[in-house]
C-alpha positions in Angstrom: -27.2 58.4 -113.7 -28.3 59.3 -110.1 -31.3 60.9 -111.6 -32.3 57.8 -113.5 -32.1 55.8 -110.2 -34.5 58.2 -108.5 -36.9 58.0 -111.4 -36.8 54.2 -111.1 -37.5 54.3 -107.4 -40.5 56.6 -107.9 -41.7 54.4 -110.7 -41.3 51.3 -108.5 -43.2 53.0 -105.7 -46.0 54.0 -108.0 -46.2 50.5 -109.5 -46.3 48.9 -106.0 -49.0 51.3 -104.8 -51.0 50.6 -107.9 -50.7 46.9 -107.4 -51.7 47.2 -103.7 -54.7 49.2 -104.7 -55.8 46.7 -107.3 -55.4 43.8 -104.8 -57.4 45.6 -102.2 -60.1 46.5 -104.7 -60.4 42.9 -105.8 -60.5 41.7 -102.2 -63.2 44.1 -101.2 -65.2 43.4 -104.4 -65.1 39.7 -103.5 -66.3 40.3 -100.0 -68.7 43.1 -100.6 -71.6 40.9 -101.5 -72.0 37.4 -100.1 -74.4 34.6 -99.4 -74.4 32.7 -96.2 -75.0 29.0 -96.4 -77.1 27.6 -93.5 -75.4 24.5 -92.1 -72.3 25.1 -94.2 -71.4 21.9 -96.0 -74.0 19.8 -94.1 -76.8 22.1 -95.3 -80.3 22.5 -94.0 -80.8 19.2 -92.1 -81.4 17.8 -88.6 -79.0 18.9 -85.8 -78.9 22.5 -87.1 -78.7 23.6 -83.4 -75.2 22.3 -83.1 -74.2 24.3 -86.2 -75.5 27.5 -84.7 -73.7 27.0 -81.4 -71.3 29.9 -81.0 -72.5 31.7 -84.0 -75.0 33.7 -82.0 -72.3 35.1 -79.7 -71.0 37.5 -82.3 -72.5 38.9 -85.5 -71.4 38.0 -89.0 -70.9 41.3 -90.8 -70.1 42.0 -94.5 -70.4 45.0 -96.8 -73.5 43.5 -98.4 -75.5 40.3 -98.2 -77.2 38.7 -101.2 -79.1 36.4 -98.8 -79.0 33.1 -97.1 -78.7 29.8 -99.0 -80.5 26.7 -97.8 -79.1 23.5 -99.4 -81.0 20.3 -98.6 -82.5 17.2 -100.2 -85.9 18.3 -101.5 -87.3 14.8 -101.1 -86.8 15.2 -97.4 -87.1 18.8 -96.4 -88.3 22.3 -97.3 -87.9 25.8 -96.0 -90.9 27.8 -94.8 -90.6 31.5 -93.8 -92.8 31.9 -90.7 -93.4 34.5 -87.9 -92.5 34.1 -84.3 -95.7 32.2 -83.6 -95.0 29.7 -86.4 -91.5 29.4 -85.2 -92.5 28.6 -81.6 -95.3 26.3 -82.6 -93.5 24.7 -85.5 -96.3 25.4 -87.9 -96.4 27.2 -91.3 -99.6 29.2 -92.0 -101.2 29.1 -95.5 -99.7 32.6 -96.0 -96.1 31.3 -95.4 -93.7 31.3 -98.3 -92.4 27.8 -98.6 -89.4 26.8 -100.7 -88.7 23.3 -102.0 -86.1 23.3 -104.7 -83.2 22.0 -102.5 -81.1 25.1 -103.2 -83.0 28.2 -102.2 -81.5 31.7 -101.9 -83.6 33.6 -99.4 -83.3 37.3 -98.6 -84.2 38.5 -95.2 -85.7 41.6 -93.8 -84.2 43.9 -91.2 -85.1 42.5 -87.8 -86.2 38.9 -86.9 -86.4 36.3 -89.6 -87.7 32.8 -88.8 -87.3 29.6 -90.9 -88.6 26.1 -90.3 -89.0 22.8 -92.2 -92.7 22.4 -92.4 -92.5 18.6 -93.1 -94.4 17.1 -90.0 -92.1 16.4 -87.1 -89.0 18.0 -88.6 -89.3 21.4 -86.9 -90.2 19.7 -83.7 -87.1 17.7 -84.2 -85.1 20.9 -84.3 -85.0 21.9 -87.9 -85.6 25.6 -87.5 -83.5 28.7 -87.3 -83.9 32.3 -86.3 -81.8 35.0 -88.0 -81.7 38.6 -86.8 -80.5 41.0 -89.5 -79.4 44.6 -89.0 -77.4 47.3 -90.6 -74.6 49.3 -88.8 -74.6 52.6 -90.5 -71.4 54.0 -89.0 -69.5 51.1 -90.5 -71.6 50.5 -93.6 -72.0 46.8 -92.7 -74.8 44.3 -92.9 -74.8 41.9 -89.9 -76.7 38.9 -88.8 -77.0 36.9 -85.6 -78.2 33.3 -85.8 -80.0 31.2 -83.2 -82.1 28.1 -83.1 
């Protein structure tokens, strides 16, 4: 009878370990790839600077990023990918990629990434954001800093 008790304890330990492994695996699978929504629930709209406050003090790091999502009213705004000059001057060049669906998933490149609303007056009104993306190899993490 003592032998049966030890077997049950081993079996219980094995089952608990297996369950813990499955929970951790599901957790990491859920957090491995993620999109980041600009503006959270408010979306890509005016006053985006207040949303970025504090976010540029530390990076957001995940196992993998699928990209950044811009949600907005397409009858009011758009998202243009620009260079630093376009960002500073609030102007999109003819070569700029411009999205206008209202729910755009945009991947970024390593380094500086600049986005503006190219509707006249909107970028000048503050509807622009800079995202710095980098990869930390020692930790296998993709990270971004945001600013406006």
